[in-house]
N, C-alpha and C positions, 0 to 999 in steps of 0.2 A: 515813122520817117524815112524817106528814101536816102540812102548813103550816096555820097558825093564821089566822084572820082579823084584819085591822086595822080598827079604829074610829077614825075622826078627828073630833073637833070642834072647830070654829074660833070664838072669841068675840072681841069688844072689851072688853079690861080683863081684869086678874087675878082679881078675885073672881069673875065669871061663870065663868071657866075653871076655877077651883078648886072652885065647886060643881059645875059639869059632871062634873068627874073624881070628887069625892066620890059623886054620885048614881050614876055608872056602876059604880063599883067596889063600892056597896052593892045595885045592881039584879041583879047577874048575876055569874056565876063568870068574871070576865075580871081580867087583870093590867095594871097601869099600865106602859107601854113606854117613853112620852118625852113631852117637851113642846118645844114650839118657839116662840118669839118672832120675829115677821116684822115688818113695818112697819105705821106708824100704830096701834099698841097693839094690833095683832091677836095672839092667843095659839091655838096648835093643841095640843090634848091628844090623847095616842095611846093606845088601849087594844089587848091582844091577848087572843084566845080561840077557842072554837070559834064558828063562823059565828052561831048562834043566840042564843049569849050575848052576843056582841058587838053583834049588831042591838037585842037587848033593852036591853044598856047604853047605847048610842049614843042611842036613843028616851029613855031615862030622863035621860040626861046633858043632850041638848039641851034637853028641857022645863025641866029644873033651872036651866039656864044662862040661858034666856028670861026666867025668873021673876026674877031678881035683876039682870040686865044684857042685854048685846045679844048675840044668836046671829047668827054670820054663814053658817056652812054645817056640814053633817055629811055623812060618808061613810062606806061600810063597803066594805072590799075583801075577799072570799073568797079564799082560797088565792093570796095575792099572787106575784108572780113573784120570782124569785131577786135581779133587779136592783133591784125595790122594796124587798125586805128589806134590800138594801145600803144604801140611802137611810137607812132606819130605824137601821140599825147605826151608819152614819156620825154621826147625828145623837146617838145614845145611848151611844154606846161609847168616848167620850172622857173623861169623868169621872162614874163612879157614885158616888152619894151614898146610903148606905144610913143606916138608923136607928143603927148604930154608926158611929164616925168610920173611914173607910176606910183601910186600912193603906197603900195607894199611890193616887195622884191623878193623873189625867190631865187636863191644862187645858183647861177648856172651860166658861166661865162660864154658858151657857145650857141645860146639861142637867141635870136630876136624875133620878137613876135608884133609886127605893126598892124594896130587895128583901127578900123573905121570908126571913129568918134562923134559922128555926125548921124542924124537921124534921116537917111536918104531912102527908106523903103516903105512903099505904101501897105498898111495894115488894115485888115478888115473890120477894125474895131473903132469905136467913137472915141472922140477925146475924153469924154467923161468916163468910159469904161477904163482906158489907160491910166486916168488920174487915179481913179478908184482901187485899182490893181496895186498901184504903188502905196497907197494908204495901207491896205491891207497886208501887203508883203512887209512894209515897216513895222506894222504891228506884230507880225508874226516873229520877225527878228529881233525885237525889242528884248534887252537883257541877253543877248546872244554875241558871239564874236563878230556876226555879221551886221550889227545894229547901225554901224556908220555907213554902210554901202550905199544907202538911198537917203541922202541928206536933204535934198533940194526937193521943192514942191513942183514936179514937173511930170508930163507923161513918162511911161514906161518907154516908149519907143525914143525919148530925147536923150535917154543915157546910152552911153556907150557899149560896144560889145563887150569890151575887156570888163566893164562894171557888171553888166548883166549876167556874163559867166560865173563872177564871183558870188553874186546873189544865188545862181543855180546851186553852186558847189556848197553854198551855206543852208541851203534846204534839205529837208529828209526825202528827197527823191531817190526813186530807185537807182541802183548801182548801174543798171543797163543804160539807163538815161545818162547819167554822169559820166561814162565811159565815152559817150559821143559829144560832150560839150564842145570839144575843140574843132570839131568837123561840122557843127550846127552853125548854119546861117543865121543872122540877126533875126530875121522873120521867125524862124523856127523856134529860137530860144523865147522869142515873146510869148509865141503861142503856148509852149510850154509853161511859162511863168504866168500867162494869163489863165489857164486851165488851173494850175496850183492855186491860184488867188481865187478862182470861181469855187472850188471846193472849200476853201479855208472862210470864205465870206459869202457863201451862198445866200443868207438873207439881204446882205447889202446889194449884190450883184444880179439878183434874180430880176429885177426890173430893168436892169441894164442890157442883159443879154436877151 
């Protein structure tokens, strides 16, 4: 999996930070990763995406922040190292907050993680494959803490990113994969889960693939 770039914009004050984030998300195809309060009223917002898109987003966000408040610093990190990603994971992975009320919350008052809960990406899989994968994953998670994660009979791509990430965390995947969960796009998450389902339900999916 190719690693997305990270774009960071630091401002003084919440208004400038929100304006920077809003402009960034509107300017390019990037996703909101996290934000962090530091000392002295400083706030750093973080976006992720392809390198070119992140650069364009950071440029737009920094210009917008400077118009309404004080811009402190900006930076783009192409293909961040695993340890760098781990820092972002630690910041954002404690309390995801979506447009819907989260069904489980992990305590950290400083982290907001807004996820896209709609299936808006095109996948290379058929509807039958995506439905069968949900059945296989649900069966695998039966009698575990992750049993309630896939309660509805719908395609894998119809579940939100936040739910799919929880499913990944509940599966016995390699730690190198789990360390990248929060930088993976929805399509990459689906591909990982489909591969897992294919291995677990090889006999059932052989005819589908």
